[in-house]
N, C-alpha and C positions, 0 to 999 in steps of 0.2 A: 099591389100598392099603387095608388094614383100619383101623378106628378105632384099634386098639392101635398099629399101625405109625405112624399119623399123630401120635398122642399122644407116642410116643417121639421121633419126629423133631422135633416141636414143642418138647419139653423140651431137646433137644440144640441146636437153632438159636436158640431164643428164651429159654432159661434156665429153671431150675426154679421161679423166683419168679413166673412168669406162670401163676397158677392158673386153673383152669377151674371153671365152675359144674357141680354135680351129680356124684354118684358115677359115673354113666355119662355122660360129656360129650356134649353135643349136637353132632353133625357137620352144621352148617348149610350149605346150598348156595344158597338163595334165600329171598326173603321178599316178601310183598305184603300191604298192609293190616295186619291183626292176626295174620297167619299166617306162620310160619317153616317152610320145607320142609327136611327132612333129606336125607341122601345116599340114603336108601332110598325117597324120594318121599313120606314121611309128613308130614302137616301138623300143626304144633304151634301151639296157641293162645297167643299171646304176651300174658301179663298182667303183664309185668315191665319191659319195655324202654321207658323214657320218652324215650330219645334219638329214637326214631322217633315224634315227637310227633304228627304228623298222618298216621301210617301208614307202614309200610315201603314203600319203592320208590315214593313218591308222585310221580306223573308230572309234576305242576305244578312240583315242586321240581327233579326231574331235568332237565326242559326248561329251567328258568331257569338252572341251573348250566351246561348245555351252551351255551346262547345266549351267556352272558357270557364263558365260557371261550374261545369262538371270537372274541369281540369284543375283549376286553382283560382281562388280569389283571396287577396290579402292586401295589406297596406303597402306603402312605397318604401318601407324600411328594409325591404328585401330586394335582391337583384332579380328582376323578372324581365325577360327579353322583350315580350310584346309591348311593355310599357315604354322601354327605351326606343324601340323601333317606331312606335307611334309618335313619340315626342320628336324624333328625328324627321319623321315624315311631315309633321305639322310645321316644324321649323323650316323645312325646305320650301314651304309655300310663301315665305316672306323674303323681302329684299334686304340687302346690306348686312348689317350686324345683328339683325333681329334673329338670334339663333338659340336663345334659351327659353324653354317651355316649362312653366311651373303650373301644375294641374290644380284645379279646384272642382267644386261640385255644381256650381251655378254661376250665372252671370253676376248676380249680386255678390257672391263670394269672390269672384275674380276681380270685380271692381273694387271691393273693399281691400283686397290685397294690393292692387295697383296703387290705390291711394296711400296705403301704408308704406309701400316701397318708395313712392315719390317723397313722402314726408320724411322718411328715415334718411334717404340718400341726400336730400337737399338740406336737412335740418331746419325745415320751414313747415308751415302748416296751411298757408293760403291756397285757395282753390278758385279757379275761374271756370264757370259752367255756362251753358246757354240758359235763357230765361224761363224755359218750360221743360227742362230736361228731366228725364228719369234715368237713374243709374243703379237702383237696387233697393232692397228691403232691409239691409242691415242698418244699425244706428249711424254708421259713418256714411254709407252711400245714400241713405234717406236724407241726411243733413245736406247733401249736395244734389238733391232732387226737387227742385222747386215745383214740378208738376204735383208732387204730393204735399209739400209743406206750404207752398205759396212763397212768393218773393219776400214778403214781410217777415216770415219766420226763419229765414236763413240765418245761421250763426254768423258772427262778425268776421270769421275767417273765410267766408264764402261770398263771392260776388258774381254777378251774372252779366252776360252780354246778349244782345238780340241774336237769334238764329238768322242765317243768311237767306231771308225771305225775299225773293225777287218778284213776288206778286203783290204783296201788301206792305212790305217793310219800309223803314225810314229811308233806306238807300236804294230801293228798288228802281227808281227812275234816274239814278245817278250814272255818270259815264263809266265808272269802274266800281260797281257795287261790291265785288269780291274784295277789292282792296279796302274799301270803306268799312265793310263789316269786319274784316280782319284787324284793322287798326283799332276797333273798339276794344280788342283784348288788351292793348297797351293802356287805354284809358281805364279799364277795369283794374289792371295791376296798380295803377296810380291810386285808385280809390282804396285798394287794399292797404297800400303803404300809408295812406292817410289815417287809417285806424290801427296802424301798428303791426301789419301782417305782410310778410314777404311771400311771393308766390312759390308754392311747391310744384304746382302743375296747372296747365290748361287742359281741360278734357271736353271732348264732344263726341256724342253719338254721330257717326259719320253719315247717317241718313236722316238725322234729326227727327226721329220717329215720333217723339212726343211733342216736339215743337210744331209739327205740321207736315213733315216729310219733304225734305229738300235734298238735292244733290249739291255739293259744295260748288259755288261759282268759281270761275277762274281767278286764281290769286288769293282766295280766301285762306286756305290752310297754310300756304307758304307764308303769308303775312302774319297770321295768328301765331304760327310756330316760331317765326323769327322774333317776334316781340316777346314771346314767352321765354325763349332761350336767352335773349339779351338781358332779361331781368333775372336770370338764374334759375328759372323753372324748367320742369320737364313737360313734354307733350305726350298726352295719352289719347289714343284712338279707341273709343268704345265701339267694337265691332260685334257686339253680342247679337244685334239684330241684322246688321248689314253683311256680316262676313260669310265666308265659305260659298261664294258665288251668288248670293242673293242679288247683288248688284250687277251680275253678269260675269263675263269672262275675265275681267280684271280681278275678280275674287273679293277685293276689300274696298270699302268706301274711300279710304285715303289714297288708293292706288290711282295713278293717272294724274295726280296733282303735283308731282315733282317734290314730294315730301317723304320723309321717313320718320315715323313717330319714335319716341323713346320707349314707349310701352304700348302694347296692344292687348285688349281684353276680348276674350271669346266666351261664348256660352251657347244658349238655346239649341241651335241645330246640330251641334257637334256629335251628339249621340243619338239623334233621331228619336228623342223621347227618353233616352237613358240619361240620368243626370251626369253631365260632363261639361267642364269649362276649363279655361286656362288663361294665364298671363304669359305673354311673349315679350321678351325684352333682350337687351344686349348683355354680353358677358361682363362688361364693365359695371353696368348697373346691378346685375345680379350679384356680382362679387361685393360691391359696396354695401348692398343690403345685407348680405350674409355676415359681413363684419359687425354689423350693429343690430340686426334684426333676426327674426326666426319665423319659419312657416312650416307647419305640418297639419294635415287634416287626414283623419283615418281613412276616409273613403276616396279622397282626391287622388286620381291617377291609379286606381286599382286596376288589375288586369282585365276584369270584365268590361269596365268603362273603356279601356284602351282598345279592346277587341271590337266594341261597338263603334268607336270612332274610326277605327281602321276600315270597317265594313262600309261606313258612310262614304269615306273617301274613295273606296273601290267603286262603289256604285256611281258616285259623281263623275269619276274619270271614265269609266266604261261606257256611260250613257251620255257623256258630254252635257251634263245638266247646267253648267255655268253658261255655255253657249246657248242652250235652250232658254235660259232665263232672259238673255238678251233678245232672242227671236220672239218668244211668246210675249214678253213684256212690251216690245214694240208693237205687236199686234193689238195688245190691250190698249196702249196709249193712243194709237191711231183710231181705234173704235170709239174711245171716249171723246177724243177731240172731234170726231165726226158727230157724235151725239150732242156735243156742246153747241153745234150750229143750230140744233133744233130746240135746245133747252137752255135758256139763259141762266138757270140756277147753277149750271156748271161753269164756274168762273175761272177755273184753272185745272190743268191736269199735269202732274209732275211726278218726279221720282225716277230712280234708276232701276234697270233690270226688272225683276218681279217684286218690286216694292213701290207701289203706285198710290199716290194721294189724289183725291178728287175734291177740290175746294167748292163747297156749296154756299151760295150767296143768295140774299134776298134781292128783290127788284131794285133796291137802292145800291146794290153792290156790297153791302155790309155782310159780314159772316152770318150765316143762318144755322145755328146749332140745332134748332128745333126741327127744321126741315131735314137736316142730316140725320137726326135721330129717327125721324119717321121713315126715311128711306132705308136705314139699316134694319129697322123692325119689319118693314114690308118685305125686304129681301129675305129675311129669316122665314117669313110665312111662305115664301116661294121656294124655300129650302136651298137658299144660297147664303153662305155665311161670310160676312165681312165685318169690319169694325169701324171705329170712329176715333179720331185723335185731334191734336192741335191745340193751340193756346185758347182758341174759341170753341173747341170741340165741334167744328163744322167741317172737318176733313174726313171723307170716307177713306178708310185704310184697307187696301187690298194687298194681301201678302200671303199668297198660297204656297203650298209645297212646290218644290222646283220641278216636279213631274207634271205640273199643269201644262196642258196643251192648247192649241188654237181652238179646238172644238169646245173645250171647257170655257175659254174666254167668251166664245159666242153665246153660250148659255148664260154666262154672267151678264153680258151686255143686254141680252134680251130681257132678263129679269130686272136689271137696273132701269131700263127704259120704262117698263111697267111700273116700277116702284116710284120713279120720279113723277109719273102722271098721277098715280094713286095718292102720293104724298101731298098733292095740291089740295085735295079734299080733306085729308086727315089734318093738315096743317092750316086749315082755315081759308082754303081757296086763295092762296097767295098768287099774286100776279107775276108775270115775267118768266113763266116756265111752260112753254107749249100752249096750245090752244085746243080746247076740247078734251075729252077724256080718253081718246084712243092714242096709243103710241104711234109715232110717225117714223121712227128710225128702227127698221126691223132687220132681224138676222135670219130667222127661219130655221134655226137649228132645233132638232128634237132632243129631248133629254135622254141620254143613253143610260142603260142600266149599269149599276156598279158591277165590276167583275172581280 
């Protein structure tokens, strides 16, 4: 069956709404470590899929799933030791009173539950989100995801604030941008009150992945959280993409900012591809929710999921992958910043740990989504997988498994250099990005074989 035939069959049996990545979709058949192999046997360097947190096909995780599946798998209405042990281990990764772990199956489901908890406990329904956020695919989380709905389609109980963009944002040039962006949450709460809604919560994805990838500037979260709590709302940290060491040794996007959220949501990387997510909150909030609300999901927190999650933590700790994310991420950012000196279309390099955004701009300095798209597609043709994000869709999204190493970064940088040069011609010979058709910033790494 050709790729075209498979695509047609996919559309027919899965529906046209299930979109694929890249103009020429990747026909994947297997994966190991940081490599995905296609139907022709070609290896593709995966610099995008953070679900495979500790590497594709990780044997320790596969073995843990198989062992537990042979032993027992059931719902959480029974006493099962591995589930309680895993919950305790996750809780131990959080500061302060964040000690109650409620399992779910996906980041969307975890966020949906977090929203329900906040609204139940506060007896309010207002929500403050960032202006291009994505929080999930349920009806409730979609309603708070302006990336999907657009700002004009938000329900009246949802309002938005700008993400803390220090490159292009309204407060980027101010003396205390973190404080200014944080104070916008107070303004948003006033807008909600003006249409008859009190705030249940302020929520942000702590790497602002859909807004354009930012690390919170100093004072931002502290100011935003203080204003939310003063108005009687709860503070929710969406760590579905940022969490479990993606941002480096601090583990969580909110960490290092002098704040403690009321609720934290987890997902994607927890099970290394096995569906697993969670809400982490305080005993007081959990008890208040239990008095008025209820949560049960058949598969959430099942023993097989818990075993997978436990294996992920074992690998992370034994191999020091959070520290590695800091080290390899810094190598990547330094390389990108060096490349920016040769290619003016790279207008900014940002993001913590191994979650890096590359802002692509036109000669005028304005966001250039067409150029960014051309670069992503050219990278795919060179068998390097990255994505694209941001309110203008002009930010290259680099988010590999945490087992990514410096040699993999060098391969990525070499391909990116070539893709930037090639994109001049694909994108109509735009000015302001290199001179001539040969790359000038070279790395000299050869492509290793997948092992």
